N, CA and C atoms as an extended XYZ file, in Angstrom:
495
Properties=species:S:1:pos:R:3:atomname:S:1:resname:S:1:resid:I:1 pbc="F F F"
N       -20.960        0.012        6.266 N   MET     1
C       -20.615       -1.364        6.710 CA  MET     1
C       -21.896       -2.124        7.101 C   MET     1
N       -22.902       -1.891        6.301 N   ARG     2
C       -24.189       -2.515        6.674 CA  ARG     2
C       -24.231       -4.055        6.183 C   ARG     2
N       -23.586       -4.301        5.073 N   THR     3
C       -23.620       -5.662        4.570 CA  THR     3
C       -22.517       -6.490        5.042 C   THR     3
N       -22.700       -7.850        5.169 N   PRO     4
C       -21.563       -8.702        5.452 CA  PRO     4
C       -20.426       -8.631        4.475 C   PRO     4
N       -20.694       -8.444        3.239 N   LEU     5
C       -19.611       -8.305        2.238 CA  LEU     5
C       -18.764       -7.030        2.436 C   LEU     5
N       -19.435       -5.963        2.806 N   ALA     6
C       -18.634       -4.749        3.086 CA  ALA     6
C       -17.685       -4.900        4.243 C   ALA     6
N       -18.239       -5.655        5.290 N   TRP     7
C       -17.411       -5.925        6.498 CA  TRP     7
C       -16.243       -6.823        6.083 C   TRP     7
N       -16.519       -7.850        5.259 N   ASP     8
C       -15.519       -8.797        4.828 CA  ASP     8
C       -14.379       -7.998        3.968 C   ASP     8
N       -14.845       -7.029        3.226 N   LEU     9
C       -13.763       -6.164        2.464 CA  LEU     9
C       -13.030       -5.384        3.454 C   LEU     9
N       -13.561       -4.875        4.483 N   LEU    10
C       -12.899       -4.142        5.485 CA  LEU    10
C       -11.789       -5.077        6.243 C   LEU    10
N       -12.244       -6.273        6.511 N   LEU    11
C       -11.273       -7.244        7.112 CA  LEU    11
C       -10.097       -7.485        6.083 C   LEU    11
N       -10.458       -7.696        4.844 N   ALA    12
C        -9.431       -7.932        3.819 CA  ALA    12
C        -8.532       -6.716        3.744 C   ALA    12
N        -9.002       -5.541        3.763 N   ALA    13
C        -8.229       -4.318        3.683 CA  ALA    13
C        -7.254       -4.302        4.910 C   ALA    13
N        -7.769       -4.551        6.108 N   LEU    14
C        -6.962       -4.454        7.317 CA  LEU    14
C        -5.845       -5.558        7.291 C   LEU    14
N        -6.222       -6.764        6.790 N   THR    15
C        -5.236       -7.758        6.716 CA  THR    15
C        -4.193       -7.479        5.578 C   THR    15
N        -4.578       -6.949        4.533 N   GLY    16
C        -3.669       -6.594        3.456 CA  GLY    16
C        -2.654       -5.465        3.863 C   GLY    16
N        -3.249       -4.439        4.508 N   VAL    17
C        -2.365       -3.328        5.064 CA  VAL    17
C        -1.379       -3.825        6.046 C   VAL    17
N        -1.769       -4.602        6.905 N   TRP    18
C        -0.952       -5.140        8.050 CA  TRP    18
C         0.074       -6.047        7.375 C   TRP    18
N        -0.311       -6.865        6.386 N   SER    19
C         0.740       -7.811        5.745 CA  SER    19
C         1.776       -6.950        4.972 C   SER    19
N         1.388       -5.925        4.290 N   PHE    20
C         2.253       -5.016        3.560 CA  PHE    20
C         3.206       -4.419        4.458 C   PHE    20
N         2.778       -3.862        5.607 N   VAL    21
C         3.628       -3.167        6.610 CA  VAL    21
C         4.527       -4.115        7.244 C   VAL    21
N         4.039       -5.356        7.523 N   PHE    22
C         4.960       -6.373        8.178 CA  PHE    22
C         6.085       -6.774        7.204 C   PHE    22
N         5.746       -7.011        5.924 N   ILE    23
C         6.701       -7.457        5.010 CA  ILE    23
C         7.756       -6.242        4.765 C   ILE    23
N         7.239       -5.030        4.761 N   ARG    24
C         8.226       -3.884        4.518 CA  ARG    24
C         9.115       -3.754        5.717 C   ARG    24
N         8.678       -3.970        6.966 N   LEU    25
C         9.437       -3.850        8.169 CA  LEU    25
C        10.480       -5.011        8.319 C   LEU    25
N        10.126       -6.237        7.947 N   PHE    26
C        10.981       -7.310        8.294 CA  PHE    26
C        11.563       -8.068        7.150 C   PHE    26
N        11.339       -7.629        5.856 N   ALA    27
C        11.921       -8.295        4.760 CA  ALA    27
C        13.466       -8.072        4.778 C   ALA    27
N        14.289       -9.072        4.461 N   PRO    28
C        13.857      -10.375        3.948 CA  PRO    28
C        13.612      -11.426        4.977 C   PRO    28
N        13.656      -11.100        6.173 N   GLY    29
C        13.453      -12.078        7.312 CA  GLY    29
C        14.649      -12.382        7.847 C   GLY    29
N        14.623      -12.871        9.183 N   ARG    30
C        15.867      -13.261        9.824 CA  ARG    30
C        16.167      -14.709        9.534 C   ARG    30
N        17.523      -15.022        9.545 N   MET    31
C        17.990      -16.446        9.399 CA  MET    31
C        19.020      -16.682       10.455 C   MET    31
N        18.982      -17.892       11.043 N   ASN    32
C        20.040      -18.390       11.873 CA  ASN    32
C        20.810      -19.369       11.105 C   ASN    32
N        21.761      -19.988       11.721 N   VAL    33
C        22.698      -20.882       10.964 CA  VAL    33
C        21.879      -22.160       10.426 C   VAL    33
N        20.951      -22.640       11.222 N   ASP    34
C        20.106      -23.703       10.860 CA  ASP    34
C        19.269      -23.374        9.592 C   ASP    34
N        18.734      -22.193        9.545 N   ILE    35
C        17.876      -21.792        8.440 CA  ILE    35
C        18.760      -21.531        7.187 C   ILE    35
N        19.922      -20.936        7.386 N   ALA    36
C        20.792      -20.649        6.342 CA  ALA    36
C        21.233      -21.956        5.611 C   ALA    36
N        21.448      -23.034        6.423 N   ASP    37
C        21.727      -24.380        5.909 CA  ASP    37
C        20.586      -24.877        5.025 C   ASP    37
N        19.433      -24.732        5.522 N   GLN    38
C        18.211      -25.208        4.718 CA  GLN    38
C        18.129      -24.360        3.504 C   GLN    38
N        18.387      -23.084        3.556 N   TYR    39
C        18.286      -22.181        2.431 CA  TYR    39
C        19.279      -22.625        1.360 C   TYR    39
N        20.387      -22.918        1.765 N   GLN    40
C        21.496      -23.431        0.819 CA  GLN    40
C        20.996      -24.728        0.169 C   GLN    40
N        20.320      -25.615        0.907 N   GLN    41
C        19.815      -26.877        0.288 CA  GLN    41
C        18.725      -26.453       -0.751 C   GLN    41
N        17.878      -25.435       -0.391 N   ALA    42
C        16.796      -25.163       -1.313 CA  ALA    42
C        17.277      -24.474       -2.560 C   ALA    42
N        18.379      -23.799       -2.493 N   THR    43
C        19.021      -23.121       -3.679 CA  THR    43
C        19.941      -24.127       -4.421 C   THR    43
N        20.204      -25.252       -3.874 N   GLY    44
C        21.041      -26.197       -4.574 CA  GLY    44
C        22.550      -25.913       -4.309 C   GLY    44
N        22.861      -25.050       -3.493 N   THR    45
C        24.326      -24.765       -3.095 CA  THR    45
C        24.935      -25.880       -2.443 C   THR    45
N        24.211      -26.561       -1.615 N   ILE    46
C        24.706      -27.796       -0.886 CA  ILE    46
C        23.672      -28.883       -1.159 C   ILE    46
N        24.129      -30.239       -1.072 N   PRO    47
C        23.137      -31.235       -1.295 CA  PRO    47
C        22.101      -31.438       -0.177 C   PRO    47
N        21.082      -32.082       -0.484 N   PHE    48
C        20.063      -32.452        0.516 CA  PHE    48
C        20.675      -33.352        1.628 C   PHE    48
N        20.283      -33.185        2.837 N   THR    49
C        20.621      -34.105        3.924 CA  THR    49
C        19.378      -34.464        4.673 C   THR    49
N        19.463      -35.394        5.606 N   ASP    50
C        18.376      -35.769        6.354 CA  ASP    50
C        18.199      -34.963        7.670 C   ASP    50
N        19.022      -33.952        7.843 N   TRP    51
C        18.993      -32.944        8.918 CA  TRP    51
C        17.751      -32.100        8.801 C   TRP    51
N        17.458      -31.710        7.577 N   HIS    52
C        16.277      -30.893        7.325 CA  HIS    52
C        15.355      -31.733        6.410 C   HIS    52
N        14.097      -31.431        6.560 N   ALA    53
C        13.086      -32.209        5.684 CA  ALA    53
C        13.389      -31.774        4.322 C   ALA    53
N        13.789      -32.727        3.390 N   PRO    54
C        14.021      -32.417        2.008 CA  PRO    54
C        12.790      -31.693        1.308 C   PRO    54
N        11.545      -32.206        1.735 N   VAL    55
C        10.394      -31.675        1.203 CA  VAL    55
C        10.208      -30.170        1.407 C   VAL    55
N        10.702      -29.640        2.584 N   MET    56
C        10.678      -28.169        2.902 CA  MET    56
C        11.677      -27.576        1.970 C   MET    56
N        12.771      -28.118        1.782 N   SER    57
C        13.775      -27.541        0.856 CA  SER    57
C        13.256      -27.339       -0.597 C   SER    57
N        12.527      -28.395       -0.994 N   VAL    58
C        11.900      -28.319       -2.333 CA  VAL    58
C        10.810      -27.214       -2.337 C   VAL    58
N         9.939      -27.177       -1.314 N   VAL    59
C         8.888      -26.100       -1.173 CA  VAL    59
C         9.583      -24.696       -1.150 C   VAL    59
N        10.713      -24.547       -0.374 N   TRP    60
C        11.327      -23.224       -0.346 CA  TRP    60
C        11.926      -22.916       -1.651 C   TRP    60
N        12.409      -23.901       -2.446 N   GLY    61
C        12.983      -23.712       -3.745 CA  GLY    61
C        12.115      -23.058       -4.741 C   GLY    61
N        10.831      -23.360       -4.613 N   LEU    62
C         9.830      -22.862       -5.617 CA  LEU    62
C         9.828      -21.265       -5.525 C   LEU    62
N         9.558      -20.643       -4.440 N   PRO    63
C         9.457      -19.124       -4.466 CA  PRO    63
C        10.892      -18.524       -4.759 C   PRO    63
N        11.922      -19.233       -4.238 N   ILE    64
C        13.221      -18.694       -4.507 CA  ILE    64
C        13.572      -18.737       -5.982 C   ILE    64
N        13.221      -19.870       -6.664 N   THR    65
C        13.452      -19.925       -8.089 CA  THR    65
C        12.661      -18.885       -8.903 C   THR    65
N        11.365      -18.657       -8.508 N   VAL    66
C        10.612      -17.676       -9.159 CA  VAL    66
C        11.070      -16.253       -8.947 C   VAL    66
N        11.435      -15.943       -7.738 N   THR    67
C        11.866      -14.465       -7.445 CA  THR    67
C        13.382      -14.281       -7.380 C   THR    67
N        14.092      -15.350       -7.072 N   GLY    68
C        15.560      -15.220       -6.819 CA  GLY    68
C        15.997      -14.577       -5.525 C   GLY    68
N        14.988      -14.425       -4.689 N   ARG    69
C        15.260      -13.622       -3.404 CA  ARG    69
C        14.843      -14.511       -2.257 C   ARG    69
N        15.569      -14.387       -1.153 N   PRO    70
C        15.252      -15.106        0.062 CA  PRO    70
C        13.957      -14.498        0.773 C   PRO    70
N        13.714      -13.240        0.491 N   GLY    71
C        12.621      -12.548        1.054 CA  GLY    71
C        11.305      -13.130        0.584 C   GLY    71
N        11.328      -13.916       -0.508 N   SER    72
C        10.076      -14.528       -0.897 CA  SER    72
C         9.556      -15.516        0.053 C   SER    72
N        10.445      -16.081        0.930 N   LEU    73
C        10.033      -16.977        1.912 CA  LEU    73
C         9.234      -16.333        2.977 C   LEU    73
N         9.659      -15.081        3.359 N   LEU    74
C         8.882      -14.267        4.342 CA  LEU    74
C         7.547      -13.910        3.773 C   LEU    74
N         7.541      -13.571        2.517 N   VAL    75
C         6.277      -13.147        1.824 CA  VAL    75
C         5.373      -14.445        1.809 C   VAL    75
N         5.804      -15.592        1.564 N   LEU    76
C         5.104      -16.817        1.574 CA  LEU    76
C         4.448      -17.043        2.902 C   LEU    76
N         5.230      -16.998        4.021 N   GLN    77
C         4.676      -17.276        5.272 CA  GLN    77
C         3.636      -16.150        5.651 C   GLN    77
N         3.852      -14.909        5.433 N   VAL    78
C         2.968      -13.868        5.778 CA  VAL    78
C         1.716      -14.013        4.982 C   VAL    78
N         1.754      -14.288        3.768 N   VAL    79
C         0.536      -14.457        2.917 CA  VAL    79
C        -0.308      -15.640        3.379 C   VAL    79
N         0.364      -16.725        3.720 N   MET    80
C        -0.395      -17.926        4.247 CA  MET    80
C        -1.070      -17.556        5.533 C   MET    80
N        -0.348      -16.851        6.485 N   LEU    81
C        -1.005      -16.435        7.775 CA  LEU    81
C        -2.149      -15.427        7.497 C   LEU    81
N        -1.886      -14.507        6.601 N   ALA    82
C        -2.899      -13.535        6.300 CA  ALA    82
C        -4.160      -14.093        5.669 C   ALA    82
N        -3.994      -15.118        4.839 N   ALA    83
C        -5.142      -15.792        4.313 CA  ALA    83
C        -5.899      -16.516        5.431 C   ALA    83
N        -5.278      -17.192        6.311 N   ALA    84
C        -5.871      -17.858        7.389 CA  ALA    84
C        -6.621      -16.937        8.319 C   ALA    84
N        -5.912      -15.764        8.637 N   ALA    85
C        -6.487      -14.814        9.572 CA  ALA    85
C        -7.793      -14.167        8.969 C   ALA    85
N        -7.709      -13.920        7.656 N   LEU    86
C        -8.865      -13.310        6.899 CA  LEU    86
C       -10.020      -14.240        6.919 C   LEU    86
N        -9.706      -15.536        6.528 N   ILE    87
C       -10.759      -16.569        6.510 CA  ILE    87
C       -11.417      -16.713        7.836 C   ILE    87
N       -10.638      -16.686        8.898 N   ILE    88
C       -11.229      -16.858       10.261 CA  ILE    88
C       -12.113      -15.652       10.558 C   ILE    88
N       -11.645      -14.467       10.285 N   GLY    89
C       -12.440      -13.280       10.472 CA  GLY    89
C       -13.759      -13.314        9.695 C   GLY    89
N       -13.707      -13.759        8.457 N   VAL    90
C       -14.940      -13.763        7.605 CA  VAL    90
C       -15.819      -14.833        8.086 C   VAL    90
N       -15.302      -15.976        8.567 N   ILE    91
C       -16.177      -16.985        9.035 CA  ILE    91
C       -16.900      -16.532       10.362 C   ILE    91
N       -16.238      -15.894       11.215 N   ILE    92
C       -16.823      -15.282       12.448 CA  ILE    92
C       -17.869      -14.239       12.038 C   ILE    92
N       -17.628      -13.367       11.167 N   ASN    93
C       -18.549      -12.428       10.657 CA  ASN    93
C       -19.835      -13.121       10.125 C   ASN    93
N       -19.614      -14.062        9.272 N   ARG    94
C       -20.706      -14.737        8.512 CA  ARG    94
C       -21.530      -15.587        9.422 C   ARG    94
N       -20.977      -16.072       10.542 N   ARG    95
C       -21.713      -16.960       11.435 CA  ARG    95
C       -22.558      -16.151       12.414 C   ARG    95
N       -22.529      -14.819       12.378 N   GLY    96
C       -23.400      -14.041       13.153 CA  GLY    96
C       -22.935      -13.494       14.452 C   GLY    96
N       -21.654      -13.631       14.754 N   ALA    97
C       -21.056      -13.077       15.918 CA  ALA    97
C       -21.006      -11.532       15.754 C   ALA    97
N       -20.924      -10.817       16.845 N   PRO    98
C       -20.707       -9.330       16.819 CA  PRO    98
C       -19.526       -9.081       15.835 C   PRO    98
N       -19.593       -7.990       15.058 N   ARG    99
C       -18.577       -7.685       14.056 CA  ARG    99
C       -17.199       -7.491       14.728 C   ARG    99
N       -17.183       -6.913       15.847 N   TRP   100
C       -15.999       -6.546       16.467 CA  TRP   100
C       -15.102       -7.826       16.793 C   TRP   100
N       -15.874       -8.916       17.024 N   ILE   101
C       -15.229      -10.169       17.326 CA  ILE   101
C       -14.529      -10.686       16.030 C   ILE   101
N       -15.102      -10.416       14.861 N   SER   102
C       -14.364      -10.855       13.602 CA  SER   102
C       -13.062      -10.232       13.431 C   SER   102
N       -12.846       -9.046       14.025 N   LEU   103
C       -11.568       -8.439       13.937 CA  LEU   103
C       -10.465       -9.275       14.544 C   LEU   103
N       -10.767      -10.291       15.427 N   LEU   104
C        -9.862      -11.139       16.051 CA  LEU   104
C        -9.012      -11.931       15.037 C   LEU   104
N        -9.622      -12.198       13.833 N   GLY   105
C        -8.870      -12.930       12.774 CA  GLY   105
C        -7.703      -12.118       12.354 C   GLY   105
N        -7.885      -10.897       11.762 N   PRO   106
C        -6.683      -10.126       11.330 CA  PRO   106
C        -5.803       -9.658       12.474 C   PRO   106
N        -6.406       -9.381       13.700 N   VAL   107
C        -5.593       -8.866       14.740 CA  VAL   107
C        -4.595       -9.966       15.339 C   VAL   107
N        -4.895      -11.143       14.999 N   THR   108
C        -4.020      -12.281       15.430 CA  THR   108
C        -2.677      -12.067       14.796 C   THR   108
N        -2.597      -11.501       13.641 N   MET   109
C        -1.280      -11.241       13.039 CA  MET   109
C        -0.382      -10.272       13.751 C   MET   109
N        -1.033       -9.426       14.587 N   ALA   110
C        -0.249       -8.390       15.264 CA  ALA   110
C         0.064       -8.763       16.742 C   ALA   110
N        -0.188       -9.962       17.176 N   THR   111
C         0.064      -10.299       18.522 CA  THR   111
C         1.473      -10.601       18.687 C   THR   111
N         2.015      -10.417       19.897 N   PRO   112
C         3.495      -10.543       20.188 CA  PRO   112
C         4.097      -11.987       19.832 C   PRO   112
N         3.264      -13.036       20.160 N   TRP   113
C         3.784      -14.362       19.914 CA  TRP   113
C         3.831      -14.667       18.426 C   TRP   113
N         2.950      -14.078       17.684 N   VAL   114
C         3.000      -14.250       16.215 CA  VAL   114
C         4.178      -13.418       15.697 C   VAL   114
N         4.250      -12.161       16.002 N   LEU   115
C         5.302      -11.342       15.565 CA  LEU   115
C         6.719      -11.879       15.755 C   LEU   115
N         6.864      -12.469       16.932 N   SER   116
C         8.225      -12.975       17.310 CA  SER   116
C         8.572      -14.093       16.534 C   SER   116
N         7.611      -14.965       16.049 N   GLN   117
C         7.961      -16.110       15.239 CA  GLN   117
C         7.964      -15.864       13.778 C   GLN   117
N         7.042      -14.911       13.283 N   LEU   118
C         6.849      -14.638       11.871 CA  LEU   118
C         8.076      -13.934       11.295 C   LEU   118
N         8.863      -13.249       12.009 N   THR   119
C        10.016      -12.456       11.507 CA  THR   119
C        11.256      -13.423       11.070 C   THR   119
N        11.195      -14.577       11.631 N   THR   120
C        12.309      -15.528       11.269 CA  THR   120
C        11.756      -16.599       10.266 C   THR   120
N        12.578      -17.040        9.383 N   LEU   121
C        12.222      -17.927        8.358 CA  LEU   121
C        12.384      -19.398        8.783 C   LEU   121
N        11.768      -19.682        9.948 N   TRP   122
C        11.815      -21.058       10.423 CA  TRP   122
C        10.903      -21.984        9.699 C   TRP   122
N        11.356      -23.196        9.388 N   LYS   123
C        10.412      -24.130        8.727 CA  LYS   123
C         9.219      -24.420        9.650 C   LYS   123
N         9.446      -24.386       10.991 N   ASP   124
C         8.318      -24.659       11.950 CA  ASP   124
C         7.267      -23.601       11.828 C   ASP   124
N         7.670      -22.380       11.664 N   THR   125
C         6.718      -21.317       11.511 CA  THR   125
C         5.969      -21.410       10.238 C   THR   125
N         6.658      -21.806        9.190 N   GLN   126
C         5.912      -22.006        7.925 CA  GLN   126
C         5.007      -23.157        7.970 C   GLN   126
N         5.345      -24.272        8.618 N   MET   127
C         4.384      -25.312        8.808 CA  MET   127
C         3.213      -24.936        9.680 C   MET   127
N         3.460      -24.118       10.667 N   ALA   128
C         2.338      -23.710       11.578 CA  ALA   128
C         1.344      -22.837       10.824 C   ALA   128
N         1.864      -21.904        9.985 N   VAL   129
C         0.900      -21.074        9.238 CA  VAL   129
C         0.234      -21.898        8.095 C   VAL   129
N         0.930      -22.915        7.552 N   ALA   130
C         0.292      -23.732        6.589 CA  ALA   130
C        -0.852      -24.630        7.242 C   ALA   130
N        -0.593      -24.999        8.442 N   LEU   131
C        -1.597      -25.748        9.215 CA  LEU   131
C        -2.781      -24.798        9.537 C   LEU   131
N        -2.510      -23.596        9.908 N   ALA   132
C        -3.604      -22.641       10.199 CA  ALA   132
C        -4.465      -22.430        9.012 C   ALA   132
N        -3.779      -22.328        7.874 N   LEU   133
C        -4.542      -22.040        6.608 CA  LEU   133
C        -5.343      -23.298        6.226 C   LEU   133
N        -4.722      -24.452        6.359 N   ALA   134
C        -5.501      -25.709        6.044 CA  ALA   134
C        -6.737      -25.851        6.965 C   ALA   134
N        -6.619      -25.502        8.281 N   VAL   135
C        -7.710      -25.585        9.128 CA  VAL   135
C        -8.831      -24.616        8.678 C   VAL   135
N        -8.398      -23.420        8.388 N   ALA   136
C        -9.355      -22.384        7.953 CA  ALA   136
C       -10.099      -22.805        6.673 C   ALA   136
N        -9.309      -23.396        5.719 N   LEU   137
C        -9.920      -23.787        4.505 CA  LEU   137
C       -10.871      -25.000        4.738 C   LEU   137
N       -10.538      -25.867        5.637 N   LEU   138
C       -11.415      -26.996        5.993 CA  LEU   138
C       -12.658      -26.438        6.604 C   LEU   138
N       -12.629      -25.461        7.373 N   ALA   139
C       -13.808      -24.817        8.059 CA  ALA   139
C       -14.763      -24.235        6.964 C   ALA   139
N       -14.077      -23.640        5.924 N   VAL   140
C       -14.816      -23.088        4.802 CA  VAL   140
C       -15.604      -24.194        4.096 C   VAL   140
N       -14.890      -25.347        3.907 N   THR   141
C       -15.590      -26.519        3.204 CA  THR   141
C       -16.849      -27.018        4.036 C   THR   141
N       -16.782      -26.893        5.315 N   ARG   142
C       -17.908      -27.329        6.108 CA  ARG   142
C       -19.090      -26.331        5.877 C   ARG   142
N       -18.805      -25.097        5.549 N   MET   143
C       -19.825      -24.112        5.338 CA  MET   143
C       -20.485      -24.088        3.975 C   MET   143
N       -19.838      -24.563        3.061 N   VAL   144
C       -20.275      -24.563        1.648 CA  VAL   144
C       -21.372      -25.582        1.459 C   VAL   144
N       -22.517      -25.347        0.843 N   PRO   145
C       -23.599      -26.387        0.654 CA  PRO   145
C       -23.028      -27.543       -0.148 C   PRO   145
N       -23.518      -28.798        0.209 N   ARG   146
C       -23.018      -29.944       -0.537 CA  ARG   146
C       -23.538      -30.002       -1.969 C   ARG   146
N       -24.727      -29.400       -2.199 N   ASN   147
C       -25.262      -29.394       -3.544 CA  ASN   147
C       -24.970      -28.065       -4.292 C   ASN   147
N       -23.706      -27.626       -4.125 N   LEU   148
C       -23.369      -26.296       -4.747 CA  LEU   148
C       -23.543      -26.333       -6.218 C   LEU   148
N       -23.242      -27.465       -6.903 N   GLY   149
C       -23.449      -27.525       -8.349 CA  GLY   149
C       -24.906      -27.340       -8.683 C   GLY   149
N       -25.757      -27.950       -7.930 N   ALA   150
C       -27.236      -27.896       -8.261 CA  ALA   150
C       -27.690      -26.413       -8.012 C   ALA   150
N       -27.253      -25.834       -6.925 N   VAL   151
C       -27.575      -24.434       -6.662 CA  VAL   151
C       -27.163      -23.510       -7.758 C   VAL   151
N       -25.869      -23.753       -8.217 N   ALA   152
C       -25.351      -22.880       -9.378 CA  ALA   152
C       -26.138      -23.075      -10.672 C   ALA   152
N       -26.701      -24.319      -10.798 N   ALA   153
C       -27.477      -24.567      -12.007 CA  ALA   153
C       -28.936      -24.007      -11.961 C   ALA   153
N       -29.247      -23.472      -10.855 N   GLY   154
C       -30.527      -22.819      -10.701 CA  GLY   154
C       -31.578      -23.605       -9.971 C   GLY   154
N       -31.232      -24.756       -9.347 N   ALA   155
C       -32.159      -25.537       -8.560 CA  ALA   155
C       -32.496      -24.770       -7.303 C   ALA   155
N       -33.750      -24.567       -7.033 N   GLY   156
C       -34.186      -23.938       -5.822 CA  GLY   156
C       -34.077      -24.895       -4.702 C   GLY   156
N       -34.255      -24.357       -3.428 N   PRO   157
C       -34.254      -25.198       -2.210 CA  PRO   157
C       -35.276      -26.377       -2.254 C   PRO   157
N       -36.456      -26.145       -2.696 N   ALA   158
C       -37.455      -27.243       -2.749 CA  ALA   158
C       -37.035      -28.352       -3.639 C   ALA   158
N       -36.532      -28.012       -4.816 N   ARG   159
C       -36.011      -29.021       -5.763 CA  ARG   159
C       -34.801      -29.746       -5.171 C   ARG   159
N       -33.899      -29.063       -4.387 N   LEU   160
C       -32.802      -29.741       -3.791 CA  LEU   160
C       -33.301      -30.836       -2.766 C   LEU   160
N       -34.337      -30.374       -2.039 N   ARG   161
C       -34.822      -31.243       -0.987 CA  ARG   161
C       -35.393      -32.483       -1.585 C   ARG   161
N       -36.101      -32.347       -2.672 N   SER   162
C       -36.778      -33.522       -3.340 CA  SER   162
C       -35.745      -34.452       -3.884 C   SER   162
N       -34.600      -33.937       -4.305 N   ARG   163
C       -33.517      -34.876       -4.856 CA  ARG   163
C       -32.932      -35.648       -3.737 C   ARG   163
N       -32.732      -35.052       -2.531 N   SER   164
C       -32.067      -35.780       -1.484 CA  SER   164
C       -32.979      -36.677       -0.803 C   SER   164
N       -34.291      -36.581       -0.910 N   ALA   165
C       -35.191      -37.441       -0.225 CA  ALA   165
C       -35.248      -38.738       -0.911 C   ALA   165
């Protein structure tokens, strides 16, 4: 684990194993009456209403159409949270913090407040993990060099400085 990449791969393995265990333990996810109603809208069993956000029903309809299973919604929210947790761990690792602190990204998935929410297919939970993933991806965009195309084309740092001056 001497290189940052090796540590990132360890974080990815931890996140992947935890996600797999979580999905195996809790699939297909819990539903209450409210969620069952939204699920029926997503599958087209009942018409859309303004009680639930129709856009969420459409989003839910995509994985259900592909797999035909309600458990795909649990997989969707676990994968989104896993991606966000992994990205956070990698960012912490790459920014020079002690490596054990970067474990906080993947460990977030195993905290009681996350576990209690992630087992149920609430639209609020899916919106929260989508927001966490969006924030993590925005953080990544802040870390990527602006002249990435020039760097990929072989321009060295001195050449990049001369272009921006």
